[in-house]
Backbone as XML, in Angstrom:
<?xml version="1.0"?>
<chain id="A" units="angstrom">
  <residue number="1" name="UNK">
    <atom name="N" x="9.475" y="-96.391" z="-2.946"/>
    <atom name="CA" x="8.145" y="-95.985" z="-3.370"/>
    <atom name="C" x="7.367" y="-95.479" z="-2.154"/>
  </residue>
  <residue number="2" name="UNK">
    <atom name="N" x="6.740" y="-94.323" z="-2.295"/>
    <atom name="CA" x="6.024" y="-93.755" z="-1.160"/>
    <atom name="C" x="4.668" y="-94.438" z="-0.963"/>
  </residue>
  <residue number="3" name="UNK">
    <atom name="N" x="4.270" y="-94.531" z="0.288"/>
    <atom name="CA" x="2.984" y="-95.147" z="0.620"/>
    <atom name="C" x="1.873" y="-94.127" z="0.405"/>
  </residue>
  <residue number="4" name="UNK">
    <atom name="N" x="0.795" y="-94.560" z="-0.232"/>
    <atom name="CA" x="-0.341" y="-93.668" z="-0.491"/>
    <atom name="C" x="-1.093" y="-93.416" z="0.800"/>
  </residue>
  <residue number="5" name="UNK">
    <atom name="N" x="-1.490" y="-92.171" z="1.019"/>
    <atom name="CA" x="-2.205" y="-91.789" z="2.226"/>
    <atom name="C" x="-3.703" y="-91.798" z="1.974"/>
  </residue>
  <residue number="6" name="UNK">
    <atom name="N" x="-4.442" y="-92.527" z="2.770"/>
    <atom name="CA" x="-5.890" y="-92.596" z="2.666"/>
    <atom name="C" x="-6.455" y="-92.690" z="4.066"/>
  </residue>
  <residue number="7" name="UNK">
    <atom name="N" x="-7.723" y="-92.318" z="4.206"/>
    <atom name="CA" x="-8.356" y="-92.305" z="5.515"/>
    <atom name="C" x="-9.825" y="-92.669" z="5.350"/>
  </residue>
  <residue number="8" name="UNK">
    <atom name="N" x="-10.521" y="-92.812" z="6.446"/>
    <atom name="CA" x="-11.938" y="-93.139" z="6.439"/>
    <atom name="C" x="-12.725" y="-92.051" z="5.707"/>
  </residue>
  <residue number="9" name="UNK">
    <atom name="N" x="-13.706" y="-92.454" z="4.906"/>
    <atom name="CA" x="-14.590" y="-91.584" z="4.123"/>
    <atom name="C" x="-13.911" y="-90.878" z="2.947"/>
  </residue>
  <residue number="10" name="UNK">
    <atom name="N" x="-12.689" y="-91.258" z="2.595"/>
    <atom name="CA" x="-12.052" y="-90.732" z="1.392"/>
    <atom name="C" x="-12.647" y="-91.413" z="0.169"/>
  </residue>
  <residue number="11" name="UNK">
    <atom name="N" x="-12.647" y="-90.721" z="-0.962"/>
    <atom name="CA" x="-13.082" y="-91.288" z="-2.233"/>
    <atom name="C" x="-11.817" y="-91.664" z="-3.003"/>
  </residue>
  <residue number="12" name="UNK">
    <atom name="N" x="-11.718" y="-92.943" z="-3.390"/>
    <atom name="CA" x="-10.530" y="-93.422" z="-4.094"/>
    <atom name="C" x="-10.894" y="-93.997" z="-5.454"/>
  </residue>
  <residue number="13" name="UNK">
    <atom name="N" x="-9.888" y="-94.066" z="-6.312"/>
    <atom name="CA" x="-10.048" y="-94.687" z="-7.621"/>
    <atom name="C" x="-9.220" y="-95.966" z="-7.610"/>
  </residue>
  <residue number="14" name="UNK">
    <atom name="N" x="-9.830" y="-97.061" z="-8.048"/>
    <atom name="CA" x="-9.136" y="-98.335" z="-8.119"/>
    <atom name="C" x="-8.623" y="-98.551" z="-9.540"/>
  </residue>
  <residue number="15" name="UNK">
    <atom name="N" x="-7.712" y="-99.512" z="-9.716"/>
    <atom name="CA" x="-7.151" y="-99.772" z="-11.042"/>
    <atom name="C" x="-8.197" y="-100.304" z="-12.007"/>
  </residue>
  <residue number="16" name="UNK">
    <atom name="N" x="-9.120" y="-101.117" z="-11.504"/>
    <atom name="CA" x="-10.180" y="-101.659" z="-12.354"/>
    <atom name="C" x="-11.530" y="-101.112" z="-11.895"/>
  </residue>
  <residue number="17" name="UNK">
    <atom name="N" x="-12.402" y="-100.728" z="-12.823"/>
    <atom name="CA" x="-13.721" y="-100.222" z="-12.425"/>
    <atom name="C" x="-14.642" y="-101.357" z="-11.966"/>
  </residue>
  <residue number="18" name="UNK">
    <atom name="N" x="-15.680" y="-100.987" z="-11.235"/>
    <atom name="CA" x="-16.708" y="-101.933" z="-10.803"/>
    <atom name="C" x="-17.529" y="-102.345" z="-12.029"/>
  </residue>
  <residue number="19" name="UNK">
    <atom name="N" x="-18.103" y="-103.545" z="-12.055"/>
    <atom name="CA" x="-18.925" y="-103.969" z="-13.209"/>
    <atom name="C" x="-20.080" y="-103.018" z="-13.545"/>
  </residue>
  <residue number="20" name="UNK">
    <atom name="N" x="-20.529" y="-102.190" z="-12.600"/>
    <atom name="CA" x="-21.606" y="-101.237" z="-12.896"/>
    <atom name="C" x="-21.104" y="-100.078" z="-13.757"/>
  </residue>
  <residue number="21" name="UNK">
    <atom name="N" x="-19.791" y="-99.934" z="-13.876"/>
    <atom name="CA" x="-19.213" y="-98.882" z="-14.707"/>
    <atom name="C" x="-18.563" y="-97.753" z="-13.928"/>
  </residue>
  <residue number="22" name="UNK">
    <atom name="N" x="-18.859" y="-97.639" z="-12.642"/>
    <atom name="CA" x="-18.285" y="-96.560" z="-11.826"/>
    <atom name="C" x="-16.891" y="-96.955" z="-11.331"/>
  </residue>
  <residue number="23" name="UNK">
    <atom name="N" x="-16.039" y="-95.957" z="-11.142"/>
    <atom name="CA" x="-14.698" y="-96.235" z="-10.622"/>
    <atom name="C" x="-14.372" y="-95.325" z="-9.436"/>
  </residue>
  <residue number="24" name="UNK">
    <atom name="N" x="-15.401" y="-94.878" z="-8.721"/>
    <atom name="CA" x="-15.231" y="-94.093" z="-7.506"/>
    <atom name="C" x="-15.705" y="-94.939" z="-6.334"/>
  </residue>
  <residue number="25" name="UNK">
    <atom name="N" x="-14.852" y="-95.096" z="-5.338"/>
    <atom name="CA" x="-15.148" y="-95.911" z="-4.171"/>
    <atom name="C" x="-14.952" y="-95.084" z="-2.910"/>
  </residue>
  <residue number="26" name="UNK">
    <atom name="N" x="-15.835" y="-95.256" z="-1.931"/>
    <atom name="CA" x="-15.730" y="-94.565" z="-0.647"/>
    <atom name="C" x="-15.245" y="-95.574" z="0.393"/>
  </residue>
  <residue number="27" name="UNK">
    <atom name="N" x="-14.237" y="-95.214" z="1.158"/>
    <atom name="CA" x="-13.725" y="-96.076" z="2.227"/>
    <atom name="C" x="-14.665" y="-95.935" z="3.415"/>
  </residue>
  <residue number="28" name="UNK">
    <atom name="N" x="-15.316" y="-97.043" z="3.805"/>
    <atom name="CA" x="-16.278" y="-96.972" z="4.910"/>
    <atom name="C" x="-15.818" y="-97.747" z="6.144"/>
  </residue>
  <residue number="29" name="UNK">
    <atom name="N" x="-14.685" y="-98.481" z="6.065"/>
    <atom name="CA" x="-14.164" y="-99.197" z="7.228"/>
    <atom name="C" x="-12.672" y="-99.404" z="7.038"/>
  </residue>
  <residue number="30" name="UNK">
    <atom name="N" x="-11.895" y="-99.122" z="8.080"/>
    <atom name="CA" x="-10.458" y="-99.356" z="8.055"/>
    <atom name="C" x="-10.082" y="-100.324" z="9.157"/>
  </residue>
  <residue number="31" name="UNK">
    <atom name="N" x="-9.136" y="-101.175" z="8.893"/>
    <atom name="CA" x="-8.642" y="-102.152" z="9.845"/>
    <atom name="C" x="-7.705" y="-103.085" z="9.098"/>
  </residue>
  <residue number="32" name="UNK">
    <atom name="N" x="-7.616" y="-104.320" z="9.526"/>
    <atom name="CA" x="-6.832" y="-105.303" z="8.770"/>
    <atom name="C" x="-7.448" y="-105.502" z="7.394"/>
  </residue>
  <residue number="33" name="UNK">
    <atom name="N" x="-8.764" y="-105.415" z="7.343"/>
    <atom name="CA" x="-9.488" y="-105.449" z="6.076"/>
    <atom name="C" x="-10.089" y="-104.066" z="5.859"/>
  </residue>
  <residue number="34" name="UNK">
    <atom name="N" x="-10.281" y="-103.708" z="4.602"/>
    <atom name="CA" x="-10.853" y="-102.401" z="4.275"/>
    <atom name="C" x="-12.144" y="-102.619" z="3.503"/>
  </residue>
  <residue number="35" name="UNK">
    <atom name="N" x="-13.232" y="-101.968" z="3.961"/>
    <atom name="CA" x="-14.509" y="-102.056" z="3.254"/>
    <atom name="C" x="-14.676" y="-100.790" z="2.436"/>
  </residue>
  <residue number="36" name="UNK">
    <atom name="N" x="-14.920" y="-100.991" z="1.133"/>
    <atom name="CA" x="-15.154" y="-99.864" z="0.238"/>
    <atom name="C" x="-16.537" y="-100.008" z="-0.386"/>
  </residue>
  <residue number="37" name="UNK">
    <atom name="N" x="-17.173" y="-98.871" z="-0.648"/>
    <atom name="CA" x="-18.520" y="-98.858" z="-1.220"/>
    <atom name="C" x="-18.479" y="-98.162" z="-2.566"/>
  </residue>
  <residue number="38" name="UNK">
    <atom name="N" x="-19.062" y="-98.801" z="-3.574"/>
    <atom name="CA" x="-19.128" y="-98.228" z="-4.913"/>
    <atom name="C" x="-20.052" y="-97.017" z="-4.883"/>
  </residue>
  <residue number="39" name="UNK">
    <atom name="N" x="-19.593" y="-95.909" z="-5.444"/>
    <atom name="CA" x="-20.402" y="-94.690" z="-5.479"/>
    <atom name="C" x="-21.474" y="-94.763" z="-6.561"/>
  </residue>
  <residue number="40" name="UNK">
    <atom name="N" x="-21.367" y="-95.704" z="-7.481"/>
    <atom name="CA" x="-22.352" y="-95.838" z="-8.549"/>
    <atom name="C" x="-23.575" y="-96.629" z="-8.125"/>
  </residue>
  <residue number="41" name="UNK">
    <atom name="N" x="-23.355" y="-97.827" z="-7.548"/>
    <atom name="CA" x="-24.483" y="-98.710" z="-7.233"/>
    <atom name="C" x="-24.608" y="-99.016" z="-5.736"/>
  </residue>
  <residue number="42" name="UNK">
    <atom name="N" x="-23.730" y="-98.477" z="-4.907"/>
    <atom name="CA" x="-23.726" y="-98.653" z="-3.446"/>
    <atom name="C" x="-23.411" y="-100.073" z="-2.986"/>
  </residue>
  <residue number="43" name="UNK">
    <atom name="N" x="-22.818" y="-100.889" z="-3.828"/>
    <atom name="CA" x="-22.395" y="-102.230" z="-3.435"/>
    <atom name="C" x="-21.104" y="-102.100" z="-2.637"/>
  </residue>
  <residue number="44" name="UNK">
    <atom name="N" x="-20.987" y="-102.833" z="-1.515"/>
    <atom name="CA" x="-19.772" y="-102.738" z="-0.711"/>
    <atom name="C" x="-18.965" y="-104.025" z="-0.812"/>
  </residue>
  <residue number="45" name="UNK">
    <atom name="N" x="-17.645" y="-103.872" z="-0.722"/>
    <atom name="CA" x="-16.710" y="-104.973" z="-0.867"/>
    <atom name="C" x="-15.711" y="-104.901" z="0.278"/>
  </residue>
  <residue number="46" name="UNK">
    <atom name="N" x="-15.415" y="-106.046" z="0.894"/>
    <atom name="CA" x="-14.425" y="-106.132" z="1.960"/>
    <atom name="C" x="-13.186" y="-106.812" z="1.391"/>
  </residue>
  <residue number="47" name="UNK">
    <atom name="N" x="-12.056" y="-106.097" z="1.394"/>
    <atom name="CA" x="-10.821" y="-106.668" z="0.858"/>
    <atom name="C" x="-9.689" y="-106.485" z="1.865"/>
  </residue>
  <residue number="48" name="UNK">
    <atom name="N" x="-8.720" y="-107.399" z="1.874"/>
    <atom name="CA" x="-7.571" y="-107.250" z="2.779"/>
    <atom name="C" x="-6.789" y="-105.980" z="2.463"/>
  </residue>
  <residue number="49" name="UNK">
    <atom name="N" x="-6.219" y="-105.360" z="3.487"/>
    <atom name="CA" x="-5.472" y="-104.112" z="3.323"/>
    <atom name="C" x="-4.351" y="-104.263" z="2.293"/>
  </residue>
  <residue number="50" name="UNK">
    <atom name="N" x="-3.658" y="-105.389" z="2.316"/>
    <atom name="CA" x="-2.553" y="-105.633" z="1.392"/>
    <atom name="C" x="-3.029" y="-105.559" z="-0.061"/>
  </residue>
  <residue number="51" name="UNK">
    <atom name="N" x="-4.183" y="-106.170" z="-0.348"/>
    <atom name="CA" x="-4.737" y="-106.135" z="-1.705"/>
    <atom name="C" x="-5.235" y="-104.730" z="-2.053"/>
  </residue>
  <residue number="52" name="UNK">
    <atom name="N" x="-5.835" y="-104.036" z="-1.076"/>
    <atom name="CA" x="-6.337" y="-102.687" z="-1.319"/>
    <atom name="C" x="-5.200" y="-101.748" z="-1.716"/>
  </residue>
  <residue number="53" name="UNK">
    <atom name="N" x="-4.086" y="-101.799" z="-0.995"/>
    <atom name="CA" x="-2.948" y="-100.927" z="-1.280"/>
    <atom name="C" x="-2.417" y="-101.211" z="-2.687"/>
  </residue>
  <residue number="54" name="UNK">
    <atom name="N" x="-2.388" y="-102.466" z="-3.070"/>
    <atom name="CA" x="-1.887" y="-102.844" z="-4.392"/>
    <atom name="C" x="-2.829" y="-102.408" z="-5.517"/>
  </residue>
  <residue number="55" name="UNK">
    <atom name="N" x="-4.158" y="-102.462" z="-5.259"/>
    <atom name="CA" x="-5.151" y="-102.192" z="-6.302"/>
    <atom name="C" x="-5.616" y="-100.744" z="-6.373"/>
  </residue>
  <residue number="56" name="UNK">
    <atom name="N" x="-5.296" y="-99.938" z="-5.345"/>
    <atom name="CA" x="-5.724" y="-98.542" z="-5.353"/>
    <atom name="C" x="-4.838" y="-97.727" z="-6.288"/>
  </residue>
  <residue number="57" name="UNK">
    <atom name="N" x="-5.466" y="-96.899" z="-7.105"/>
    <atom name="CA" x="-4.728" y="-96.064" z="-8.052"/>
    <atom name="C" x="-4.386" y="-94.712" z="-7.437"/>
  </residue>
  <residue number="58" name="UNK">
    <atom name="N" x="-5.412" y="-93.987" z="-6.938"/>
    <atom name="CA" x="-5.170" y="-92.683" z="-6.317"/>
    <atom name="C" x="-6.360" y="-92.264" z="-5.474"/>
  </residue>
  <residue number="59" name="UNK">
    <atom name="N" x="-6.122" y="-91.284" z="-4.607"/>
    <atom name="CA" x="-7.176" y="-90.690" z="-3.784"/>
    <atom name="C" x="-7.751" y="-89.518" z="-4.576"/>
  </residue>
  <residue number="60" name="UNK">
    <atom name="N" x="-9.063" y="-89.568" z="-4.828"/>
    <atom name="CA" x="-9.717" y="-88.501" z="-5.596"/>
    <atom name="C" x="-10.146" y="-87.344" z="-4.706"/>
  </residue>
  <residue number="61" name="UNK">
    <atom name="N" x="-10.753" y="-87.661" z="-3.551"/>
    <atom name="CA" x="-11.237" y="-86.622" z="-2.632"/>
    <atom name="C" x="-10.878" y="-87.014" z="-1.205"/>
  </residue>
  <residue number="62" name="UNK">
    <atom name="N" x="-10.289" y="-86.072" z="-0.466"/>
    <atom name="CA" x="-10.014" y="-86.294" z="0.943"/>
    <atom name="C" x="-11.224" y="-85.861" z="1.760"/>
  </residue>
  <residue number="63" name="UNK">
    <atom name="N" x="-11.530" y="-86.619" z="2.808"/>
    <atom name="CA" x="-12.649" y="-86.282" z="3.689"/>
    <atom name="C" x="-12.251" y="-85.122" z="4.588"/>
  </residue>
  <residue number="64" name="UNK">
    <atom name="N" x="-13.112" y="-84.123" z="4.686"/>
    <atom name="CA" x="-12.872" y="-82.992" z="5.573"/>
    <atom name="C" x="-13.197" y="-83.398" z="7.002"/>
  </residue>
  <residue number="65" name="UNK">
    <atom name="N" x="-12.303" y="-83.085" z="7.935"/>
    <atom name="CA" x="-12.535" y="-83.482" z="9.318"/>
    <atom name="C" x="-12.852" y="-82.315" z="10.202"/>
  </residue>
</chain>
């Protein structure tokens, strides 16, 4: 199985939507833990990289560098 490619400031879709109803998340921190921010209500969540890789569905928008 190929590893999904993601980077800082990418917009990703997770398997489950946020309770606010939005399912677009922006990656705002990368490291051992990954911080993602909900694009609907701006709530941020810090999750371990292992859980993020398992729960991420796809990359919706790549950040232009």
